[in-house]
N, C-alpha and C positions, 0 to 999 in steps of 0.2 A: 342799166344793167345791175347795179348793186341792188336795189328793190326786187327785181326779177330774181336774181339768186337767192335772196333770203325767202322769197316765196317758194322756189323751187325746193328749198332744203327744209320747207315745213315750218318754218320761224314765224310765218305771218302769211295772210291773206289779204288782198287789196281789191278795190274796185275804182274805176275813174268814170267821169261822166262830165264831158265837157272839161270846165276848168276844175272840178271837184276831184279829191282824191281821198279815198276812205281806206282807213287800216283796220283789218279785224284780226282777233286773236294773236295780236303781236307778242312775239317771243314766248308762246305758251306751249310749244311742242318741246318734251323734255325727253332724254334718254332714259328710261326706265327699265332697261333691259334686265335688271335685277329683280323685277316684278315678274313672277313666273305664273302664268295661267295653265291650268290643267296638270299641275305637279303631283295631284294626289287623287284618291278613288273619290273624294267628294265632289269633284269636278265632273259634270257631265258635259260631253261635247256635243253640240248640235252639227249635224252634218254639213258639209262645206257646200256652199251656195254658189254656183257659177253662172254669171249672166253673160249671155252673148249679146246683149243688146248693144248696139253701136258698132258691130262689127260688118265692115263692108270691104269691097274689092276694088272699088273705083269711086272718087269723090268727085261730085260735080260741083263746081265753084262757080257761084253766080254773083259777081262783083257788079255794083250798080252801074258803073260807067264802062264796062267792057263786056266782050262777048263771053258768054258762058265757056268753061273750059273743063274737060275731064281729064283728072289727074288719076293715074293707076297707084295703087297703094304698093309699095315695095315690099316684095316677099309675100303678096297676098296668096292664098291658097284657092285655086280656080277649080278644083276637083268637082265641087258641088254647084258650079255655076257662079254667074256675076251676080254681085249685091252692090248696088249704088248707095251711096250717102250723098246727102245734099248740104252744102254750105252756102248760106246767102251771106253776102258782105256789102251791107249798105254803106255808102259814103267813100267806098275804095274806088278810085279811078286810075290807078297805075298797076302795071302787071306785077312789078317787083314786090310792092306791098301786098298784093294778093296772094301770091306765091308763097311769101314769108308767114303770112297769117295762116295759110292752109297746111303749113308744115306740122304744126302740133297735132292737127287732127289725123294726117297721114300717119304719124309716129304712133298714135294710140288706136289705129283703126284694126289693129289685129290683136290686141290685148284684151282678153276677157276679164271682166272685174270678178275677183274672188272674195269671199266673205265666209267666215266661219265664227262661231259663238261659243262660249264657255259659260255654262249655268251652274252655280253653287249657292249654298247657305253659308254665308260668312261665319267662320269660328275663329278661335284664337291664332293668331299667326297668319291668318289668309289676307290677301290683299283688299283693301277697302277702298272703293271708289270715292275720289276726291281727296282722300288723304295720301294714299300710295300712288295713284294714276288718275288721269283724267283724259277726257276726249283729246286725240291729237298727239297723246304721247305714244312713244314706242316701247313696247312691252315684248316679253318672250312668251310664245305659245307652244305648248307640248302638245304633240300628236303621236301616232304609232310609229311615224316615219323619222322621228327626232324633233328637234326644236328649231323654231325660227322667229326672227324679229318681226313682228308685225305692228301696224298703227292701230290704235284704238278709234272706232268710228261710231260707237254707239255703246250706251250704257242704259239697261233697264233694270229698276228696282221694283220689285213686287212685294208689299207687305199685307199679307193675308190676315184675317182678324184673329185666328187661333194659332199663328204660329210665327216663326222667324223670317227675317226678309230672304228673299231670293234675288242673286243678282244675276244678270244676264250681260256679259261683255262681249261686244261684235267687234272683231278686229278684221282687218282686209286690206285691199287695195281700191277702195270705191272712191278715195279723195283724189279727184282730178289734180294735175299740175295747174300752177297759176296761169302758165302759158294757154293752156287748153280752156281755163275758165275764161280768161280774158278774149281768146278768139272766138268763143261762143257768144260772149256778149256783145262783141262786135258785129257778128253774123247775123 
């Protein structure tokens, strides 16, 4: 439970395979809410990208040692019909484990992933990737509606031959929880 709590809080990622236990990005997420993206006119904001991939109303669970079972997603919007998701669970032979592993998928079934980007040419006083923040850190992103704490999920730096570097910082909710990643690996 301790390792899972650390992964849920974004302090590390891990993977298991047999008796092997691998830890990635341990203790790398930092609170960088003092770093503000979009705080001046030099920042151009790329429109928000919302992905509905992975949204479903019923999850069809296929454990290897049991009969398939259809699990309705709590609070699913059925106005536009039924959309099924499929979760295979190889090596799962009891109903309690099957249901427990499916809970992470059911919880995330109605959450669209949101991403937004801020593009700028760094000047004196602007945040610099690697020094002021890195992928996985939580920063403050400003938009028309105010500001919000967002997680950095990508950084792109372009250096043209005749000018200064342009930085694009992508923030959002695209990072899956450790429980969902683990459940997907088991499935």
